[in-house]
N, C-alpha and C positions, 0 to 999 in steps of 0.2 A: 060353628067354631066358637069356643069359649073366649070370652073377652081377655082373660089372662094369657091364653096361648097366642092370641092375635097380637097382644102388646109385645110379647117376647119375640115374635117373628119380625115385627116392625123394628124393634130394638136391634136385632141381629143384622137386618138390612142396613140400618143407619150406621152401625159399627163397621160393617164391611165397606160401606161407602167412604167413611172416614179413613180407614186403612188404605184404601186405593188412592185417595187424594194425598195422603202422607207419603206413600211410596212414589207417586208421580212427582211430588215436590222434591223428595230426596234424590230422585234420579235425574233431576233437571240438569241439562248439559250446560256447564259453565264456560265452555270453549268460546273464545272470541277470535275473530279473524281480522287481520289488518292487511288489506290488499291494495296494491298500486295498479292503476290503469295505465299511467304513463311510464315510459322508460327514461331513466336519468341520463344526462350526458356528462355528469361529473360526480365524483365520489370523494369524500374525505374520511379517512379512517384514522382516528387518534387513539393509539394504544398507549399503555403505560411506558412503552419503550421508544416509540417514534410516531411520526405523522406520515401517512401515505396519501398523497394527493393524486387522483387519477382524472384525466380529462379526455373526452372523446375527440379525435381529430379525423374527420372523414369516416372511414370504416374501422380505423384503428384507435387504440387507447394508448396514452403515454403517461408516464409517472414523473411528477415533480418538475422542477425547473430544468433539470438536465434532460427531460423528455425521454427517459428510458422507454423503449417499446415494452408494453405490458402483454402478459399472456391473456389472450382473448377468452380462453376457457376459465381462467381464474376470475377475470372480471365478470363473466357470465354467472359464476357461482356466487359472487358478491350480490349481483343484481337479483338473482333468484331468491337469495336469502332474505333480502329486505322487502321484496315485492309480495311475498306470501308468508306472513308471520302468523303462527298458530299459538295463541295464548291459552294455556289449559285452565288457568285459574288466577285470580287476584289474591296476592298474599300479604300486601301491606302498602305503605305509602312513604314516599321520600320526604313528606312533610316532617317526619320524625328523623332527626339526624342519627339517632341510635339505630333505627330500622334501616336507613340508607347504608350505614356502615356495616350492619350485619349482613346485608346482601351485596356488599362491596361495590355499591353504586356511588363511590366517592373518588375524588381526585387521587391519582396514584395507583388506583386499582381498576377503575372502570375503563371501558372502551366505548368511544363515541363515534357513531357512523352517521354521516350526513349525506343525503343524496339530493341532487338538484337537477332541474331541467332549466337551463338558462340561469336566471336569477331566482327562480322559484324553488323553494325548499319542498321537495316531495315527501321526504321522510327523515326523521331523526330517531335513531335507535341508540339507547344507552345500555350497554351490556355489563352485567356485574358477575356475581358468583356463579360457578357451575353447580348444578343441583346434584342430588344423590345419583341420579342417572346422568352419565357423562354426556348424553345427547340433549340434555335440558339445561337451561340456565335461567337466571332472573334478570329482568330487563324492564325499562320503561320505553314507551313508544310515543313519538310525535310530541314531545315536550310535556306529556302528562306526568302526574305525580304517582299514579297507580303503578305498583310493582307487580309484574306478571311472571308466572312460571311459563317459560317459552320452550316449545319442543322443536325438534328438527335439526339440531346440531349447529345452530347459529354461532354459538360460542367457539366451536372449532373452526368454522369458516372465517371468522374475524380474528382468530388467533394467528395473525399474519404479519408480514413485514414487506418492506420494499423489495428485498431479495426474492421473497416468495411470489410477489406479484409480477416480477419481470418475466418476459418471455425467455424460453430456453432455446429458441430458434436463432441460429446464426445465418444459415442459408436455407432458402426454400425456392429452388429454381425449377423450371420446367425441364425435366430430364431430356425430352426430345429436342430441346434447343441447344444442348451441349454438343459441340462439334469437335472439340479438342481438349485434351488434358495433358499437361506436361508436369512431370514430378521430378524433384531432385532430392536424393538421399544425401544429405550433407555429411553424415558420418562415414558413408562408404564412398562419397564423392562420385556419385553416379546420377545421370539424368536420362530419362526416357520419356517419350511422348506417344500418345495414341490419338488418331483423328479419324473421323468418319465423314463421308459425304454421300448424299443421296439417301434413298430409302427403298425398302422392298427388294426387288430383284436388281435394282440399280445401286444398292448399297456397296460402298467401297471403303476399305480400311487402309490406313497408312500408319506405319510405325517407324520410329527413328530413335537414335541414341544408344546408350549402352545396352547390350543384349539383343539388339536388332541386327543379326547377321544377314548375310546374303541368302536369299531364298526363304527368309523368315515368313511364317504364315500364322495369323491369329485365328483363334477359335472365335467365331462371330458372336456366339451366345455369351461366352465369358467376357469378351471385350465390351459388349453392350451393357452387361450387368455392372461391370466396373465403371464405365463412363457414367452410367445412370446413377451410381451410388454417390457421385459428387454433387448431385442436385440438392441433397439435404445434409445439413450439419447442425447438430444440437450440442448444447453444453450442459453439464451438471450444475454449473454456477458461474457467475461473473466475478472478476476481481475488481477491487476498488481502484479508482484512478490513481490514488497515491500509494498503492501497495507496491513494494519493491520486489521485483521478480528477477531471478538470475538463471542462467543456463544457456548453453550453445544452441544455435539454430540447428534443428535436426531434420526437418522436412519442409519443403516448399512445393506448392502446387499452383499452376496457372490454369484456370478453367475458362475456356472460351465458350460463352453462352449467349446466343442471340447477338453475335458480333461484338460482344463486350467481354473484356478480359477481367477476371476476378482473381485476386491472389489470396492465398491462405498460407500462413507460416506457422509451424509448430516448433516450440522451443522445449528442450528436455530439462526438466527441473532436477536439481540435485537430489539424489536418494539419501535418506537417513540411514538405511541399511541396505546391503547388497541384495538381501532377499526380497526387498520391496519391489512391487510392480513399478515400471517406469511411468511417471506422470509427466504431462506436458501442459504448457499454456499456449493458447493460440492467438493469432492476430489475423484479421481478415479485412480486406479493403472495403467490405460492405458495412462495417461497423467500427466505431472508434474505440470500442471497449474490448479489453482482453478477457479471455474465457478459459475455463478448465477443459482439458481434453483427456480422455481415457486412453490407455494403451491399445485397446481394441480398435478405436477409431484411427489411431496412428497407423496401425498395422494394415487397416483397410486401404489407406492411402499408399502404402508401400508395396502393394502387390507388384511383383516383377513381371517383365514380359514373358519370362519362362512359364509363369503361372497362367498366363493368358494365351499360351500357344496351343495349337491343335495337338 
């Protein structure tokens, strides 16, 4: 082989090697992961609008000094978001005020999330501007000045409020423990009750009140479904303690569950227009807070004995 040809071959091999190295460097993964091993027992979320303080008490979480029960699924989403952070790239530093402002990592715009286990700070996350992709945002992690492009929708998760963090559950009872339900329709001035005793072949039903004439017989399946429906009650939203609410009492229910009497009252809110659906607010002996009730929920409570008959 001629010397000139050998030199060209060696040069081509070297050039190919350089290209491969450059491609490898260019394709280097810049992703960084911030992972928590421990689970926090308190969270503080400071948004531009309000501060949300969450503390774990036993198996439950409560919010703020008033200790509103928190939604466990919402709290889980908060913890998942801060426990597994995926930073796609580093884009700047908060050392520069101009850069911090550009990425909205400044007071009045940023959201600060602090997670603790006891007195130990597990994670601090400062969330700024949403990126071009709505599921990405810019943030700093654990007190560092580096600004990262974060993926995973953390910005949406922590675009939250006390209202959003509160549980929507008013009642969550064991349906099999419900033995009696008494309902009063105050607008019609009617009261009726249904009770059950025993189980299986020994199950016995008793009805009383308006609509329960002599020889009246319930459909066991319909009656069971109706009684069981009182085990759960949820709300779309809670009213503020200082909010003024008006309207007549429309429906009352007394639920006997595991030998305990639970009361629920619905009040009819004034309609703005006659065409509007009737809305209610509720009061329950199991919570000190008033809550919103839909018309469909109220109608479920008002099933008559005629609808439960064979």
